[in-house]
N, C-alpha and C positions, 0 to 999 in steps of 0.2 A: 838512483840515489835513494838511500834508506830514509824513511820518515822518522822524525825525531820525537821522542817522548821524554818529558822530565818527570822524575819521581822526587817529590819534596822530602827532605831529610831533616834530622834534628839540628837545633842550634848548638854549634860547637861550644858555646860559652854557657849554655843553659844547664840547670840542675839535673835534667834527665838525659843529658848527653852520655853516650857510652860508645866505645869503639865497636861494640857488637853490631851497631847499625850497618856497618859496611858489609858484614856477612849477610844480613837480612836484605840489604839492597841488592847484593849479588844474586840471591835466590829469587827475588822479584824480577830482576832484569833478565835472567836467563830465558824464561819462556817467551818474553817479548822479543829478545834478540833472535830466538829460534823462529819467531814469526816474521823475521826480516826487518825489525825496528831497531833504531839506534836509541839507546837509553842513556840519559845523563842524570846524575843526582845533583840537586840544588837545595841549599838550606832554605827552610821556609821563613826564616826571620831576617835574612840579610838584604832583602830588597832588590835582589838581582832582577833584571828584566827578563820576563818569561814570555814576552810577546812573540818571540821567534819560534816557539814550540807549538805545533798544531794541537797538542794535548798535554795537560799537566795533571799528574796523579798525586794527591796528597796522602800517600799511603804510609809515609814514615815520619809524620809530623809529631814525633814524640815530644812530650812536654807542653803541648798546646793547652792542656787542661790546667796547668799552673802558671800560665803566662797571661798577662793583661793585654797582650798584643794581638791575640788571635782574631777577635772580631774585626779589629781595625785592618788587619792584614787581609782578611777575606774580603772586606769591603773594598780595599784597594785593588785587589785582583779583579773583582767584579767591575769596578769603575774603568779599568784598563782593558776590559773585555778579554782577559786571560781565559782560555778555554779549559776549565777545570771539570774533572769528573772524579767524584760526584760534584754536582753544580754548587756554586757559592751559597745559594739559599739553604741547601741541604747541609753544607758544612757549618752554617751558623746555627740552625735550629737543632741539629743532631748533637751539638756539643753540650747541650744542657738537657739533662734527663727529665726535665719538665715535659718534654715531648711525649712521655708515656701517657700523661693525662689526655693529651689531644688524640693519641692513637686509640685509647680506650673509648673516647667519645665517638670515634669513627668506626667502632666495631671490633677492635682487637681485644683479645682476652689478655690482660696483664696481671702480673703479681700485684696484689693490693698494695697501694703506695700512698703514704702521706708526705706532703712537702711542707717543710718548716723553715723558719729563718735561721734558727740555731738549735743544735742538739743540747738537751738538758734532761735531767732525770725526770722532771715533770712531764716533758713532751714525750719521752719514751714510755713512761707509765701510762699516760693517756692513750698512746697508740696501742700498747699491749692490751688495754681494756677494750678498745674499739675493734681490734683484730681478733680478740679472744685467743691470744697467743701468749705463751709464757717465755718465748725467746724472740728476739728481733734482730734485724740487721739495719745498721745506719751507715750511710755513705754520702759524700758530697754530691750535689746535683751535677757539678762539673767535675768529672773524675775519670781515671783510667787505671788499669792495672791494680785494682783493689786499693787504690790510694785512700788513706784515712777511712777504711772500711772496718767496722767493728761488729762483733756479735755480742749481744747484750741480753741479760735477764735481770729481773728485779733484784736489787741489792748489789749488783756487780758494779765495779768502778767503770767510769766512762773510758778510761785508757786513752788511746789515740783516736778520740772521736773527731768527727769533722769539725772544722773551725769556720766554715762558711755555710751558706745556704745548703740545706741537706734534705735527704729523703729517708723515710723509715718504712721498712717492709717486714712482714712476719718472717721469721726464720723457717725455712722449709726443710724438714728432715730428709726429704727425698734427695737433697743435694749430696748427702753422705753416701747414698746407696746407688741411685740412678745417675746422679751427677747432673751436668748441664749439657743440653744438646744444642749444637750450633749447625744451622743449615746455611750453606754458602750459595749465593746466587751471583752469576756472572752474565752480564749482558741481558739481564731480566729473566734468565732461566736458571732453574735449580741445577747446581753442579754436583755437590757432594755434601756430606755431613760428617761430623765427628761427635764423639762423646768425651766430656772432660769430667773426671772424678777427682776430688781432692785427696790428699794424703790422709791416712787415718788420724782422726782428731782435729783436722783442719776443715774449713769450709770454703777456702779460696781455691779456685780451679785453674788459675792462670799458670802459665809455664814458669813464671818467676817464683811460684810457690810449689813447684814440682808437681803440678796437676798431671794426672795420668790421662793421656790423650790417645784415643783409639778411633779408627773408622767406625761409622755408624750407618745403618740402613734405616732411614726414618720411617716410622709408622704413618699410615694415612692421616691420623689425627694430628701428628706433628707437622706434616706437610700443610694440612688445612690451617693450623694455627699460624704457621710462618707466612703463608700467603695472605691470610687475613690481616696480619700486621703490615705486610708490604702494600696491600690494597688500601689500608687505612692511611699509610704514608702518602700515597698518591703521587709518587715522584718517578721520573725516568732515571734509573740508576744503572751505572756501569757495574758496580759491585755492592753487595750487601751481605752482612752476616746477621742472621736472626738467632738470638740466644733464647732458648726455652728451658723451663724447668717444670716439674710437676707441682701444681699448687696444692693447697690443703684439701682440695676436693679430688685430687688425683688427675686433674686435667692439665694438658700442656699449656703453659702461660708464658707470655713474653716477659723476660726480665730485662733485656736490652736489645735495641736494634742498632747495630754498629755500621755507620755509614761514612765515618771520617777516615780512620786509619786502622781498620780491622785486620788482624792476622787472618789471612784467607786459608791457612793450613793447606797450601797447595801440595805439600809433600805427603799428604795422607790419602791421596787418590791418584792413581797413575795417569788418568786422563785430565786431571784438573789443570796442570800447567798449560797444556795445549788449549783447553777451553779459555783460560785466562788470556793467552796470546790472541786467540781468535776474537774474543770479546773486545779487546783493546783495538785490534785492527778494524773491527766493524765500527767502533766508535769514531775512529779516524775518518772512515768513509761517510 
């Protein structure tokens, strides 16, 4: 009899629901089914009993960043001993990008970051002076998919600025040329990497903004930066995506460590689907 795995999916009534998730679920399930597993999708918000599943993967919890239910739901899963990978504690702290501060204190090189209660022109101007930068990026501490993320320079309107607790970073020109490098780890081991470059004139590299995505052979410095970030996290992880950019000194720096619902870009490496299936089977054992 096949072992069962649940992949948590979006709330059908939520603002981030899209029928596209079914295609994404199919692409995630295929390598697991090829590894001999039975895969079911379950909404992360509907309170269904997940206790019968030996492993639950929160890889499609779209909308968690705009829901006030996320932390309570994770706590509920933990209280019922639902076996989640990544683990509940990770799902809690990784949802708030304040974690960057902790990782920096533990040895990771991060993009310089200021955390503030609310975005204002005064807060941005102060950050620009502190960073010695004439352009900034601001985004919510709890966000995904470039939600309420703005690029700002002195005198510019705030536009769709974050309306909640936020973070400010210097704008890095390297994002326009070198883009963002994502290193994907499965079962604690490096699997593959991609490069994401924005469309001309944009700075957002996500697929939703037509970011140009290509396979990437990471340099030794990029591997070292990614592993420093993972070591700083100090967690036993089934999956991780380490997003790096070149900082103002030209060094690879962590911009995000994605441990909740990262796109693993399995289609950009021919061996990645098999590695994913093997990592999940290993976690079951």
